C-alpha positions, 0 to 999 in steps of 0.5 A: 412814349418813345419809340426806339429801333434797337437791333433791327426791332421796334420798341416803345419805352415808357420812361421819363424825357430824362432817361438816358439811352444806356438805361432805356437799353439795360432797364427797358429792353434787357440789353445788359451787355451794354455796361455803365461805368462812369456815367460822364461820357470818359470810359466809353464801356456804353459805346454803342452805335447809332445810325452806325456811329459810336457814341457814348449811351451815357450822354444821349437821352433815349428820346433823342434816339428816336427814329435812328438805328440804334445798334448794341453789342447783342445785335453784333452777334451775326456780324462778321466783322465782330465775330472776327474781333471776337476770336481775336480778341480770344487769341490775343488774350484782349480782355481781363475783367471783360467789363470794358469789352462791350464798349470796346469791341464796338469801338474796334468794329468802328475802326476796322470797317471805317480805316481798314489796314492802319498802325498800331499808333493809329489804333490806339489814337481811336481807342483813347475814348475806351478806357481798360481798367486792366490795362490789357491794351497790348492785347486789344490793339494786336487784335484790331491790327490783325482784323483790320489787315484783313477787314472781313466783308460786310454784308449788304444792308437790308433795304429800308421799307418805304416810308409811310404818308405822315397822315396815317404811319403805320402802328409800331409793334410794341416789345413784350412788357417784360422780356425775362432775359434769363432762364433756367429748367430744373427738375428735383425728385421728391419722396412724395406722392404727386397729390401730396405734393400738389396739396403743398404747392397749391397752398400758397402760404405753405408753398411760399414757407418752403423757400428760405427767407420768403414770406406771403403777405397778401392774396386776394384772388389771383393776386398775391404780395409777399417778400424775400430776405437774403443775408450775406453775411453782416450784408441784407436785402429784401425784395418786396413786390407783387404777382399774380398766381394761377394754379390749375389741379387737373394738371398739377401746375402753378404759375406764379409772375411778379416783380419786387424792387430794393433801392435802385436794384429790381427783379421781375421773374415767372415761375412755373411748376409741374408735379408729375409721378415718377416711380414711388414719388414724384417729379417737381419741374420748374421753369424759371425766367428772370430779369434784374435791373438796377446795379445788381444787373451790372455785377451779376454773372448769368452763371452764378445766378444760375447756380444760387437759383438751382441752389434755392430750388434743390432747398425748396425741394427738400423744405416741401418734402419736410413741410409734408412731415410736419416740419418747421419752416427753414431760416433764410440762408446764411453766408455760406449757403450762399456762397457754396452756391455762388461756387457752384454756379462759377464752376458749372459755368466753366465746366 
C-alpha cells in the first residue's frame, strides 16, 4: 500500500511496486487528464508537478512519490496562471488534437512562474521536452509568451500542518475504492404501467436480455456475474465481470454495481434505475456512473461515451416494452447503430 498526496488529497494506492506514477494516477485515482504517450520520458505528455517541479510521471514509480505533493492537470483548475494559459491557448489556437495539451500546460505554467517574461527562443528551449505531433508550436509559444509577459499572481500556498510525532502518525483517509469519474442521468417514457415495468426490471435474467449484447451468467443472492459483447464491424469486444444487485420493490428501485475487463481494458460502473408513474404509462429514470481504465480510456472522449450510453439506454427502454409484449431479445448492436450513437454524442457534446 502506497500513500500519495494528489491535488491536496491523500490517496492510498494498492498496486505492484513497479507501478509508474502515471498508471497510478490514471487507473487508481481516475485522473485521466494525465496522458501516456511514449512511456519513455521523451514526449512529455504525462508531465505532472511533483513538489512543484515538472516531472515525467512515466519515469517515476508511484512509491517514489510518497510524501511528495503531486499535482495533475485536474489540480490546476482553480490556478490563476493555468486559467490565463487556458485562455491564451484558446485565443492563439495553441491546441489541435489536444493529446499533448495537459503535459504542455503543466510545463507552460512552470515556465511562466519560474522565468516570467522571456523571449520566444527561451520558451522553445524550455518546451524541448514536450512534443506536439500536430506541430502547433507557433501558437503554443505565442500563448506562453503572452501570459509570461504579465505573469498572474499566484495564491499564497496553504500552511503545512505540523508534523505528527513519529510514534503515532495520524491515520490517512483512503480515497473511495472506486471513484466513478463519469456520470449520466437519463430518462425514458415507457408505454407500460409501473408494475408491468417493475416485473421485468426486478427479474435480472429478463432485464439483462433487454440490453443488446448482454448476458446473465450467474446470480446468487446479491452477487451477480455477466458479460456484454459489442461488435464494431470486424472488431468485437467482450467485457466479463461481477457485481452486486440490490432491488427495492417498495420504491421500484434497483442498483447494480460491477466491474469487468477485456484484455488490458477495464470498466467499472454503477447503474441506478427507478420506475415512477407518468400519465397512462411510466417513466424510467436512470443514473449511470462509470470509469474506464487501460488503453481504452486514453482514446475515449466523454461526449462520445455519453452519446453511446444514452443510445443504449434508449434501446434498453424500447426492448423493455418489447419484452412485456413477449418479443424475442434483440441482437447485439451493429456497426452503423454504434456509429450513429457516437455521432449523436459528438454533436450533442459540441452543441
